[in-house]
Structures are given as C-alpha cells and as structure tokens.
ZAKE-334708 format. One line per 10 residues: for each residue x, y, z of N, C-alpha, C. Coordinates in nm, 3 decimals. Each point is the difference from the previous one (the first is absolute). Layout:
<nodes>
X/Y/Z/X/Y/Z/X/Y/Z  ...
</nodes>
This chain:
<nodes>
0.085/-0.119/0.000/-0.085/0.119/0.000/0.088/0.125/0.000  -0.026/0.091/-0.090/0.076/0.125/-0.008/-0.078/0.112/0.069  0.067/0.075/0.084/-0.065/0.106/0.077/0.040/0.138/-0.054  -0.102/0.085/-0.018/0.021/0.137/-0.044/-0.085/0.093/0.086  0.040/0.126/0.004/-0.081/0.097/0.073/-0.127/0.032/-0.079  0.014/0.019/-0.130/-0.117/0.026/-0.084/0.024/-0.057/-0.139  -0.111/-0.031/-0.068/0.004/-0.055/-0.135/-0.102/0.075/-0.085  0.037/0.030/-0.124/-0.088/0.068/-0.094/-0.012/-0.086/-0.126  -0.124/-0.032/-0.038/-0.024/-0.070/-0.126/-0.114/0.069/-0.074  0.001/-0.010/-0.131/-0.109/0.059/-0.079/-0.012/-0.073/-0.132
-0.103/0.036/-0.075/-0.018/-0.047/-0.137/0.005/-0.152/-0.009  -0.080/-0.062/0.086/-0.012/-0.146/0.002/-0.092/-0.047/-0.112  -0.106/0.076/-0.025/-0.097/-0.028/-0.105/-0.063/-0.138/0.016  -0.046/-0.028/0.123/-0.080/-0.120/0.022/-0.123/0.005/-0.090  -0.040/-0.115/-0.049/-0.113/-0.007/-0.090/0.040/-0.005/-0.146  0.132/0.002/-0.026/0.050/-0.011/-0.137/0.097/-0.117/-0.011  0.013/-0.051/-0.121/0.091/-0.113/-0.023/0.146/0.040/0.009  0.028/0.132/-0.005/0.139/0.046/0.002/0.057/0.011/0.141  -0.084/-0.004/0.101/0.047/0.009/0.138/0.091/-0.119/0.033  0.117/0.030/0.053/0.094/-0.106/0.041/-0.034/-0.043/0.143
-0.116/-0.061/0.015/-0.056/-0.027/0.132/0.083/-0.099/0.081  0.055/-0.100/-0.064/0.077/-0.102/0.074/0.120/0.063/0.069  0.070/0.089/-0.070/0.116/0.065/0.060/-0.042/0.092/0.115  -0.108/0.075/-0.020/-0.045/0.091/0.106/-0.045/-0.077/0.123  -0.072/-0.108/-0.020/-0.046/-0.080/0.114/0.119/-0.056/0.077  0.100/-0.046/-0.073/0.121/-0.050/0.066/0.068/0.111/0.079  0.005/0.119/-0.058/0.058/0.116/0.069/-0.075/0.030/0.129  -0.132/0.009/-0.008/-0.080/0.033/0.118/0.011/-0.105/0.109  0.025/-0.123/-0.040/0.014/-0.108/0.099/0.138/-0.004/0.065  0.095/0.076/-0.055/0.137/-0.009/0.052/0.054/0.131/0.057
-0.087/0.099/0.014/0.045/0.127/0.058/-0.090/0.041/0.116  0.057/0.080/0.089/-0.075/0.061/0.110/0.038/0.147/0.006  -0.096/0.083/0.042/0.030/0.143/0.012/-0.096/0.064/0.099  0.036/0.120/0.044/-0.088/0.077/0.088/-0.113/0.062/-0.080  0.032/0.049/-0.121/-0.101/0.066/-0.085/0.015/-0.049/-0.143  -0.112/-0.039/-0.058/-0.005/-0.041/-0.141/-0.085/0.101/-0.075  0.059/0.064/-0.099/-0.072/0.097/-0.083/-0.037/-0.064/-0.134  -0.128/0.006/-0.033/-0.050/-0.046/-0.130/-0.024/0.125/-0.083  0.093/0.029/-0.092/0.005/0.133/-0.063/-0.074/0.001/-0.134  -0.119/-0.056/-0.002/-0.088/0.015/-0.114/0.008/-0.107/-0.107
-0.109/-0.012/-0.075/-0.016/-0.099/-0.107/0.025/-0.142/0.051  -0.046/-0.025/0.120/0.011/-0.135/0.056/-0.096/-0.092/-0.074  -0.121/0.048/-0.023/-0.100/-0.072/-0.079/-0.024/0.081/-0.127  -0.007/-0.065/-0.114/-0.022/0.071/-0.127/-0.148/-0.005/-0.036  -0.075/0.095/0.055/-0.144/0.004/-0.025/-0.031/0.041/-0.143  0.090/0.072/-0.066/-0.022/0.039/-0.139/0.006/-0.122/-0.090  0.103/-0.081/0.014/0.013/-0.121/-0.081/-0.112/-0.099/0.029  -0.045/-0.003/0.125/-0.103/-0.096/0.040/-0.137/0.034/-0.056  -0.016/0.123/-0.052/-0.125/0.034/-0.068/-0.013/-0.076/-0.132  0.115/-0.039/-0.058/-0.001/-0.074/-0.126/0.011/-0.151/0.024
0.088/-0.035/0.093/0.022/-0.142/0.027/0.053/-0.017/0.142  -0.056/-0.093/0.073/0.042/-0.026/0.138/0.088/-0.124/0.003  0.118/0.016/0.057/0.094/-0.111/0.014/0.038/-0.007/0.148  -0.064/-0.088/0.075/0.024/-0.009/0.145/0.026/-0.145/0.040  0.116/-0.053/-0.035/0.034/-0.137/0.041/0.025/-0.005/0.151  0.015/-0.119/0.056/0.020/-0.014/0.145/0.115/0.082/0.054  0.110/0.016/-0.075/0.114/0.077/0.050/-0.037/0.146/0.023  -0.086/0.056/-0.084/-0.042/0.139/0.019/-0.083/0.012/0.126  -0.091/-0.093/0.019/-0.082/0.001/0.121/0.086/-0.021/0.124  0.105/-0.082/-0.012/0.089/-0.025/0.113/0.076/0.126/0.040
0.032/0.085/-0.097/0.068/0.126/0.031/-0.089/0.090/0.084  -0.127/0.013/-0.040/-0.094/0.081/0.077/-0.012/-0.054/0.141  -0.013/-0.132/0.013/-0.009/-0.062/0.131/0.126/0.025/0.083  0.115/-0.008/-0.065/0.127/0.021/0.072/0.011/0.144/0.048  -0.043/0.096/-0.080/0.004/0.140/0.042/-0.087/0.022/0.123  -0.116/-0.061/0.003/-0.087/0.013/0.117/0.060/-0.068/0.122  0.069/-0.112/-0.022/0.068/-0.068/0.111/0.111/0.088/0.057  0.074/0.065/-0.088/0.109/0.087/0.044/-0.056/0.114/0.086  -0.112/0.058/-0.046/-0.063/0.108/0.076/-0.052/-0.049/0.134  -0.047/-0.124/0.004/-0.059/-0.055/0.123/0.104/-0.040/0.103
0.125/-0.011/-0.042/0.103/-0.047/0.093/0.092/0.111/0.049  -0.046/0.125/-0.010/0.072/0.110/0.063/0.075/0.093/-0.092  0.014/-0.035/-0.127/0.066/0.090/-0.095/-0.098/0.109/-0.043  0.045/0.123/-0.001/-0.083/0.107/-0.054/0.001/-0.010/-0.152  -0.117/-0.013/-0.061/-0.012/-0.009/-0.145/-0.075/0.123/-0.050  0.063/0.076/-0.089/-0.058/0.123/-0.053/-0.016/-0.016/-0.151  -0.121/0.021/-0.047/-0.034/-0.016/-0.142/-0.025/0.138/-0.059  0.083/0.038/-0.097/-0.012/0.128/-0.070/-0.044/-0.032/-0.143  -0.129/0.004/-0.031/-0.048/-0.045/-0.132/0.060/0.080/-0.115  0.007/-0.066/-0.117/0.051/0.063/-0.121/-0.109/0.023/-0.102
0.038/0.017/-0.125/-0.099/0.027/-0.104/-0.072/-0.126/-0.047  0.060/-0.118/0.015/-0.067/-0.123/-0.040/-0.089/-0.057/0.111  0.018/0.049/0.122/-0.091/-0.039/0.109/-0.058/0.126/0.065  -0.027/0.099/-0.086/-0.048/0.131/0.045/-0.130/-0.010/0.078  -0.080/-0.102/-0.028/-0.127/-0.020/0.071/0.020/0.006/0.151  0.112/-0.051/0.048/0.022/-0.007/0.145/0.036/0.135/0.060  0.024/0.101/-0.083/0.031/0.133/0.054/-0.119/0.059/0.075  -0.120/-0.043/-0.035/-0.118/0.052/0.071/-0.003/-0.046/0.146  0.082/-0.100/0.032/0.004/-0.051/0.137/0.120/0.052/0.078  0.077/0.092/-0.061/0.117/0.053/0.070/-0.042/0.069/0.130
0.081/-0.020/0.101/-0.034/0.048/0.133/-0.064/-0.106/0.086  -0.030/-0.116/-0.059/-0.062/-0.110/0.073/0.100/-0.115/0.017  -0.033/-0.090/0.091/0.078/-0.123/0.020/-0.092/-0.118/-0.027  0.037/-0.084/-0.095/-0.081/-0.115/-0.040/0.084/-0.126/0.014  -0.052/-0.096/0.075/0.071/-0.127/0.025/0.140/0.025/0.054  0.013/0.104/0.082/0.128/0.032/0.061/0.095/0.076/-0.089  -0.043/0.036/-0.121/0.085/0.070/-0.097/-0.046/0.146/-0.011  0.092/0.093/0.024/-0.031/0.142/-0.010/0.002/0.044/-0.147  -0.099/0.076/-0.041/-0.003/0.054/-0.136/0.023/0.150/0.006  0.096/0.049/-0.079/0.036/0.141/0.000/0.031/0.046/-0.142
-0.029/0.129/-0.028/0.039/0.058/-0.129/0.152/0.011/-0.009  0.059/0.039/0.110/0.146/0.007/0.011/0.035/-0.024/0.146  0.127/-0.022/0.025/0.047/-0.014/0.137/0.141/0.057/0.004  0.038/0.052/0.113/0.138/0.046/0.020/0.071/-0.104/0.085  0.103/-0.059/-0.057/0.077/-0.102/0.072/0.127/0.062/0.055  0.025/-0.024/0.129/0.122/0.046/0.064/0.092/-0.118/0.022  0.118/0.006/-0.057/0.096/-0.109/0.011/0.063/-0.002/0.139  0.071/-0.107/0.030/0.063/-0.015/0.131/0.102/0.110/0.027  0.058/0.057/-0.107/0.097/0.108/0.019/-0.063/0.138/-0.012  -0.135/0.006/0.006/-0.070/0.127/0.012/-0.038/0.071/-0.129
0.020/-0.062/-0.115/-0.037/0.064/-0.126/-0.149/-0.018/-0.029  -0.060/0.102/-0.062/-0.142/-0.002/-0.032/-0.019/-0.018/-0.151  -0.076/-0.103/-0.037/-0.028/-0.029/-0.140/-0.150/0.007/-0.025  -0.039/0.073/-0.106/-0.138/-0.010/-0.045/-0.015/-0.131/-0.076  -0.110/-0.071/0.028/-0.028/-0.127/-0.068/-0.135/0.011/-0.068  -0.003/-0.012/-0.133/-0.126/-0.013/-0.072/0.027/-0.077/-0.129  -0.104/-0.038/-0.071/0.018/-0.092/-0.112/0.087/0.059/-0.110  -0.029/0.125/-0.038/0.079/0.064/-0.104/-0.078/0.038/-0.124  -0.124/-0.046/-0.013/-0.079/0.037/-0.118/-0.031/0.148/0.000  0.016/0.066/0.115/-0.021/0.145/0.006/0.095/0.076/-0.091
0.110/-0.063/-0.040/0.098/0.067/-0.085/-0.032/-0.012/-0.149  -0.102/-0.075/-0.035/-0.028/-0.025/-0.142/-0.020/0.130/-0.078  -0.061/0.101/0.063/-0.027/0.124/-0.072/0.128/0.078/-0.028  0.106/-0.024/0.076/0.126/0.070/-0.022/0.085/-0.070/-0.104  -0.002/-0.133/0.000/0.086/-0.077/-0.092/-0.083/-0.061/-0.113  -0.116/0.060/-0.025/-0.095/-0.058/-0.094/0.054/-0.001/-0.143  -0.056/-0.091/-0.078/0.025/0.000/-0.145/-0.136/0.004/-0.068  -0.004/-0.003/-0.131/-0.125/0.014/-0.073/-0.089/-0.122/0.021  -0.134/0.016/-0.015/-0.090/-0.116/0.012/0.035/-0.113/-0.096  0.045/0.037/-0.122/0.039/-0.104/-0.097/0.119/-0.080/0.053
0.099/0.070/0.053/0.118/-0.068/0.054/-0.037/-0.087/0.119  -0.095/0.048/0.081/-0.045/-0.082/0.113/-0.064/-0.129/-0.049  -0.084/0.012/-0.106/-0.067/-0.117/-0.054/0.101/-0.098/-0.058  0.092/0.052/-0.081/0.104/-0.086/-0.058/0.085/-0.062/0.109  0.035/0.082/0.100/0.082/-0.050/0.110/-0.069/-0.110/0.079  -0.129/0.017/0.029/-0.074/-0.101/0.074/-0.005/-0.132/-0.076  -0.025/0.008/-0.131/-0.009/-0.122/-0.080/0.136/-0.068/-0.012  0.104/0.079/-0.020/0.135/-0.057/-0.010/0.041/-0.063/0.132  -0.037/0.066/0.110/0.034/-0.054/0.132/-0.073/-0.131/0.024  -0.126/-0.006/-0.041/-0.075/-0.125/0.014/0.064/-0.114/-0.078
0.047/0.031/-0.121/0.068/-0.101/-0.081/0.129/-0.045/0.068  0.075/0.096/0.053/0.125/-0.034/0.070/-0.026/-0.092/0.119  -0.107/0.027/0.074/-0.029/-0.083/0.116/-0.039/-0.142/-0.041  -0.073/-0.012/-0.111/-0.034/-0.135/-0.049/0.127/-0.074/-0.042  0.088/0.069/-0.070/0.128/-0.060/-0.038/0.080/-0.038/0.124  -0.008/0.086/0.101/0.071/-0.026/0.125/-0.047/-0.131/0.063  -0.131/-0.025/-0.003/-0.055/-0.125/0.056/0.051/-0.120/-0.079  -0.003/0.011/-0.133/0.043/-0.113/-0.083/0.149/-0.029/0.018  0.080/0.106/-0.001/0.145/-0.018/0.014/0.033/-0.065/0.134  -0.064/0.046/0.106/0.033/-0.055/0.132/-0.061/-0.137/0.022
-0.110/-0.030/-0.068/-0.051/-0.136/0.004/0.100/-0.097/-0.061  0.060/0.042/-0.112/0.102/-0.082/-0.065/0.125/-0.011/0.087  0.038/0.110/0.064/0.119/-0.002/0.087/-0.021/-0.094/0.119  -0.121/-0.002/0.055/-0.027/-0.091/0.112/0.015/-0.145/-0.042  -0.046/-0.031/-0.122/0.015/-0.137/-0.050/0.147/-0.039/-0.011  0.084/0.099/-0.023/0.144/-0.025/-0.012/0.073/0.010/0.134  -0.077/0.028/0.107/0.061/0.014/0.131/0.074/0.130/0.021  -0.033/0.102/-0.080/0.067/0.129/0.012/-0.082/0.095/0.086  0.065/0.096/0.068/-0.072/0.093/0.087/-0.079/0.103/-0.079  -0.086/0.073/0.072/-0.082/0.104/-0.059/0.088/0.109/-0.061
-0.041/0.050/-0.117/0.066/0.110/-0.067/-0.106/0.086/-0.067  0.004/0.130/0.025/-0.103/0.089/-0.053/0.036/0.049/-0.140  -0.062/-0.061/-0.099/0.019/0.044/-0.137/-0.058/0.140/-0.019  -0.116/0.025/0.062/-0.065/0.130/-0.014/0.090/0.111/0.052  0.062/-0.023/0.115/0.089/0.102/0.056/0.122/0.020/-0.089  0.053/-0.108/-0.055/0.117/0.009/-0.086/-0.029/0.084/-0.124  -0.118/-0.020/-0.059/-0.038/0.077/-0.119/-0.017/0.147/0.035  -0.068/0.029/0.111/-0.029/0.139/0.035/0.127/0.081/0.026  0.103/-0.064/0.055/0.124/0.074/0.027/0.071/0.040/-0.128  -0.041/-0.057/-0.112/0.064/0.030/-0.128/-0.084/0.092/-0.087
-0.111/0.051/0.054/-0.086/0.092/-0.073/0.022/0.140/0.056  0.048/0.091/-0.083/0.034/0.133/0.047/-0.116/0.075/0.061  -0.119/-0.009/-0.062/-0.116/0.072/0.052/-0.039/-0.052/0.138  0.014/-0.128/0.022/-0.032/-0.057/0.132/0.097/0.053/0.105  0.128/0.007/-0.034/0.099/0.051/0.095/-0.025/0.148/0.031  -0.039/0.075/-0.103/-0.029/0.142/0.020/-0.121/0.018/0.090  -0.105/-0.079/-0.023/-0.120/0.007/0.083/0.035/-0.028/0.146  0.079/-0.105/0.023/0.036/-0.037/0.137/0.078/0.111/0.068  0.095/0.061/-0.072/0.079/0.107/0.061/-0.086/0.121/0.032  -0.094/0.036/-0.086/-0.089/0.113/0.029/-0.085/-0.030/0.122
-0.045/-0.123/0.012/-0.079/-0.042/0.116/0.083/0.013/0.128  0.123/-0.048/-0.005/0.089/0.007/0.117/0.025/0.144/0.043  0.024/0.087/-0.097/0.027/0.140/0.031/-0.123/0.069/0.058  -0.118/-0.035/-0.052/-0.123/0.058/0.055/-0.017/-0.041/0.146  0.026/-0.127/0.030/-0.013/-0.049/0.138/0.101/0.068/0.092  0.123/0.016/-0.046/0.101/0.068/0.080/-0.039/0.145/0.028  -0.060/0.065/-0.099/-0.042/0.138/0.017/-0.111/0.012/0.103  -0.096/-0.090/-0.005/-0.108/0.001/0.099/0.057/-0.022/0.140  0.095/-0.093/0.012/0.061/-0.025/0.131/0.071/0.125/0.051  0.074/0.064/-0.089/0.076/0.119/0.039/-0.093/0.114/0.041
-0.100/0.027/-0.081/-0.088/0.113/0.028/-0.095/-0.030/0.116  -0.023/-0.128/0.027/-0.083/-0.036/0.115/0.080/-0.017/0.127  0.130/0.027/-0.008/0.091/-0.010/0.115/0.008/-0.142/0.055  -0.004/-0.096/-0.092/0.024/-0.140/0.037/0.145/-0.035/-0.032  0.046/-0.107/0.061/0.135/-0.049/-0.030/0.001/-0.091/-0.123  -0.118/-0.038/-0.045/-0.005/-0.086/-0.118/-0.141/-0.039/-0.035  -0.011/-0.078/-0.106/-0.130/-0.042/-0.054/0.007/-0.148/-0.032  -0.101/-0.076/0.043/-0.008/-0.143/-0.027/-0.128/-0.026/-0.078  0.011/-0.071/-0.112/-0.117/-0.026/-0.083/0.021/-0.125/-0.084  -0.096/-0.027/-0.086/0.006/-0.110/-0.095/-0.043/0.052/-0.136
-0.105/-0.060/-0.056/-0.073/0.047/-0.119/0.068/-0.028/-0.133  0.129/0.029/-0.014/0.063/-0.008/-0.133/0.074/-0.131/-0.024  -0.010/-0.095/0.094/0.064/-0.131/-0.017/0.149/0.014/-0.030  0.067/0.084/0.076/0.144/0.021/-0.020/0.065/0.025/0.135  0.045/-0.107/0.064/0.061/0.012/0.132/0.131/0.076/-0.009  0.025/0.086/0.098/0.127/0.070/0.000/0.007/0.111/0.102  0.120/0.052/0.016/0.027/0.116/0.084/0.052/0.114/-0.088  -0.029/0.122/0.042/0.062/0.117/-0.061/0.018/0.103/0.110  0.125/0.033/0.030/0.025/0.100/0.104/0.028/0.135/-0.064  -0.078/0.099/0.042/0.024/0.137/-0.042/0.078/0.074/0.107
0.014/0.130/-0.018/0.074/0.080/0.097/-0.070/0.002/0.136  -0.134/-0.006/-0.002/-0.075/0.017/0.125/-0.100/-0.112/0.028  0.013/-0.113/-0.065/-0.097/-0.106/0.026/0.034/-0.129/-0.071  -0.073/-0.103/0.037/0.021/-0.134/-0.055/-0.130/-0.052/-0.059  0.003/-0.035/-0.127/-0.113/-0.065/-0.068/0.018/-0.151/0.009  -0.108/-0.068/0.039/0.002/-0.147/0.009/-0.122/-0.054/-0.072  0.021/-0.096/-0.089/-0.112/-0.068/-0.064/0.012/-0.148/0.031  -0.107/-0.057/0.057/0.006/-0.140/0.045/-0.021/-0.101/-0.113  -0.027/0.049/-0.122/-0.011/-0.091/-0.114/-0.136/-0.064/-0.014  -0.004/-0.131/-0.022/-0.126/-0.067/-0.029/0.017/-0.150/0.017
-0.115/-0.070/-0.010/-0.002/-0.147/0.006/-0.064/-0.057/-0.127  0.025/0.071/-0.111/-0.044/-0.044/-0.133/0.122/-0.026/-0.088  0.094/0.094/0.003/0.120/-0.011/-0.082/0.127/-0.026/0.083  0.012/0.069/0.115/0.128/0.002/0.070/0.005/-0.081/0.129  -0.115/-0.021/0.064/-0.005/-0.074/0.128/0.092/0.066/0.103  -0.032/0.124/0.035/0.087/0.078/0.088/-0.076/0.059/0.118  0.074/0.028/0.105/-0.054/0.065/0.119/0.104/0.096/0.053  -0.047/0.109/0.060/0.086/0.092/0.071/-0.006/-0.036/0.147  0.115/-0.014/0.065/0.003/-0.038/0.141/0.084/0.099/0.078  -0.040/0.020/0.125/0.076/0.084/0.093/0.064/-0.089/0.105
0.130/0.012/0.014/0.071/-0.074/0.103/-0.021/0.065/0.137  0.043/-0.066/0.105/-0.022/0.049/0.136/0.062/0.137/0.024  0.107/0.033/-0.073/0.066/0.129/0.019/-0.056/0.110/-0.090  -0.103/-0.032/-0.080/-0.060/0.098/-0.088/0.049/-0.003/-0.143  0.102/-0.082/-0.026/0.055/-0.009/-0.136/-0.101/-0.069/-0.092  -0.016/0.052/-0.121/-0.096/-0.053/-0.096/0.071/-0.083/-0.106  -0.063/-0.111/-0.037/0.055/-0.088/-0.103/-0.112/-0.049/-0.090  0.036/-0.038/-0.122/-0.093/-0.063/-0.093/0.035/-0.148/-0.012  -0.102/-0.084/0.014/0.018/-0.144/-0.014/-0.067/-0.050/-0.127  0.061/-0.095/-0.065/-0.066/-0.079/-0.105/-0.025/-0.138/0.058
-0.124/-0.050/-0.017/-0.037/-0.127/0.063/-0.057/-0.095/-0.105  0.077/-0.099/-0.036/-0.051/-0.109/-0.085/0.066/-0.128/0.049  0.056/-0.079/-0.091/0.065/-0.124/0.045/0.122/0.027/0.088  0.069/0.109/-0.028/0.121/0.034/0.076/-0.009/0.146/0.043  -0.061/0.029/0.116/-0.015/0.138/0.046/0.136/0.070/0.014  0.004/0.126/-0.045/0.124/0.077/0.007/-0.031/0.144/0.037  0.101/0.068/0.057/-0.008/0.144/0.021/0.038/0.069/-0.130  -0.094/0.071/-0.059/0.026/0.069/-0.126/0.083/0.126/0.019  -0.035/0.075/0.105/0.067/0.129/0.021/-0.023/0.048/0.142  0.092/0.078/0.048/-0.016/0.073/0.126/-0.007/0.149/-0.033
-0.066/0.075/0.085/-0.016/0.142/-0.029/0.136/0.067/-0.017  0.014/0.086/-0.100/0.128/0.068/-0.024/0.028/0.105/0.107  0.127/0.018/0.032/0.039/0.098/0.101/0.011/0.141/-0.056  0.034/0.011/-0.128/0.024/0.131/-0.060/-0.093/0.021/-0.119  -0.032/0.125/-0.033/-0.084/0.027/-0.117/0.064/-0.052/-0.128  -0.085/-0.047/-0.093/0.052/-0.038/-0.131/0.064/0.121/-0.067  0.108/-0.023/-0.071/0.074/0.110/-0.063/-0.089/0.080/-0.093  -0.096/-0.068/-0.066/-0.085/0.070/-0.097/-0.095/0.097/0.067  -0.022/-0.015/0.133/-0.090/0.091/0.070/0.079/0.113/0.063  0.085/0.060/-0.078/0.078/0.115/0.044/-0.084/0.125/-0.018
0.060/0.114/0.027/-0.073/0.127/-0.013/-0.052/0.021/-0.142  0.066/-0.060/-0.099/-0.041/0.020/-0.137/-0.135/-0.058/-0.033  -0.050/-0.090/0.084/-0.129/-0.061/-0.028/-0.112/0.063/0.081  0.032/0.101/0.082/-0.104/0.063/0.082/-0.114/0.057/-0.083  0.024/0.060/-0.119/-0.113/0.048/-0.079/-0.099/-0.110/-0.035  0.047/-0.124/-0.019/-0.092/-0.110/-0.029/-0.090/-0.025/0.119  0.060/-0.002/0.119/-0.080/-0.019/0.120/-0.100/0.113/0.019  0.042/0.122/-0.031/-0.085/0.115/0.023/-0.118/0.008/-0.097  -0.002/-0.086/-0.103/-0.113/-0.001/-0.092/-0.125/-0.059/0.064  0.015/-0.072/0.111/-0.116/-0.053/0.070/-0.064/0.114/0.076
-0.121/0.043/-0.036/-0.059/0.119/0.059/-0.035/-0.019/0.147  0.009/0.110/0.075/-0.034/-0.004/0.142/-0.145/-0.044/0.019  -0.088/0.039/-0.092/-0.141/-0.039/0.011/-0.017/-0.151/-0.005  0.087/-0.067/-0.077/-0.007/-0.146/-0.007/0.039/-0.062/0.134  0.105/0.054/0.063/0.041/-0.050/0.131/-0.115/0.013/0.098  -0.067/0.115/-0.002/-0.113/0.021/0.089/-0.113/-0.098/-0.031  -0.023/-0.027/-0.129/-0.106/-0.091/-0.039/0.029/-0.142/0.047  0.126/-0.043/-0.015/0.037/-0.134/0.047/-0.025/-0.012/0.149  0.042/0.101/0.075/-0.020/-0.005/0.144/-0.148/0.004/0.036  -0.079/0.077/-0.078/-0.143/0.009/0.028/-0.070/-0.131/-0.034
0.031/-0.058/-0.117/-0.063/-0.125/-0.040/0.039/-0.114/0.094  0.121/0.006/0.050/0.051/-0.109/0.081/-0.007/0.031/0.149  -0.086/0.095/0.038/-0.010/0.034/0.142/-0.122/-0.065/0.062
</nodes>
C-alpha cells in the first residue's frame, strides 16, 4: 500500500469504452491518502447520451470511491464539463463525497493551490467550431486506435502504451493549445494570489513553473493513466499507473527558461475579467 497526503485524479470518463478502468481500479486499491480529489469528468454523461458502456470494472470504481470516503478519507468531487450535471449539487455531500465548483488545497508546506476541472479556460484558448468538430472526431479515432493497439500489445505480453498521446505530442496545434492553456492557468493563479493551479481537462499531465506559481495537470485515465500525488512533505509528483507504475515527474524547482520576462506579454493577454469570471463560476 502506498501512502500519500493527497491524490488528484480526473478525466476518468466512466461510461465509455476508452476508460482504462482496470488500471484505475488497481491504483485505487493500492493507495491511501488523507484527501482524494476527483477533478472532473469522472463520469462521461455526454458520451452516455449516445451509448452507455458500464462493465463491472466501472461499477467497481464507483463502489471503491464510496468505500474510500466511508473509511475516513476526505473525498472532494469537482465536476467537469462531461459531468456538468453534478455541478447543481455543489455545496452538498452525497455518500460521503463533497461536491464543489472549486476547492483551495493547502499543501503540507503551506502552499495554496486552486483546484478546478479546467474547462473554464476554453474561452481563452478556444479555436473555431470547425476545428473543434474535426478535433473531436480525430480524437475519437485516435482513442479507438489506442484500444486496438493496446489490445494487440496485451496479447504479446507488452505493457500499456498510449498511441493517442504519442500522436498528439507530434501535432504542433495540439502543443500550442496545451501551452496556451497552461499559461492561462498560471495567470489565474498569479492574479488570484495562489501559489499554483491544479486541473485536468486537456488530457495532458505535466508541470509548468512560472515566476510566481506552479501549474499542475493530473492527466487522465483514458490515454495516460496518470495521477498527481502529494507526498507527506508537500512535494508534488506525477505517477503513471499501468503494468509497471512509475514516477513520471516531480515538480520543478525553478521556472522553465521559456517563461522569462520575454513571455510576460503572452500571460498578460488573459484579461482580468476572465480571472474574475473563473473565480465567480468556481466559487
């Protein structure tokens, strides 16, 4: 059993065939923490309007989450855009699970992080409706290919490998979108006087340290099988969990070189009104 002070997971997309439920269930059965944050898109209610895929492993995850809440762990659910229905219950506790629009997490070393799903940034990093449509369809195709490739790899006794993630890292527009998203989150953290921002939404686990804050994305359980964890001393790490769990990254100590003073105009393009709106929507 691995012990952590806090754990953050998001973008599980229960109810779809792309959810890597077996890996997540194994993860939940082998970790303990004081606080577990469910950072949105845990259930994919949008996909379930077209087709419901709820095998026993998906149901077991829901049961396991309730067991974790019942045994003393604080479980906080911050709904996302695919499980937006549950936002109407924010401020309530259901089956021992707290529902909130956002939460402020304080690490063991005293840092304050805003935690929300991240779909609030879509208006800042938006692209055209046509590109969104093309992107959604291409992403769906990638996920289907991902299932087939990994089904074949399992037959060969090989570990999980995310084809979808590999393709996305080689598409310039995808990398640009991710960087704009990261910068928007860092700006909100800075202007809100937080030490950092923790979110999901874009299925891209990673850290980005700016001059005045730390961006953390816990990734997903569709393509990457990742979680953000806080150690007892407050240090944050990203884990990948499949056949061979590994530490992907630890939070960087120094700002990335590219986030020098020369990039401040990019950060300043995020309007103050947007920061206020994010705080208002997530309050």
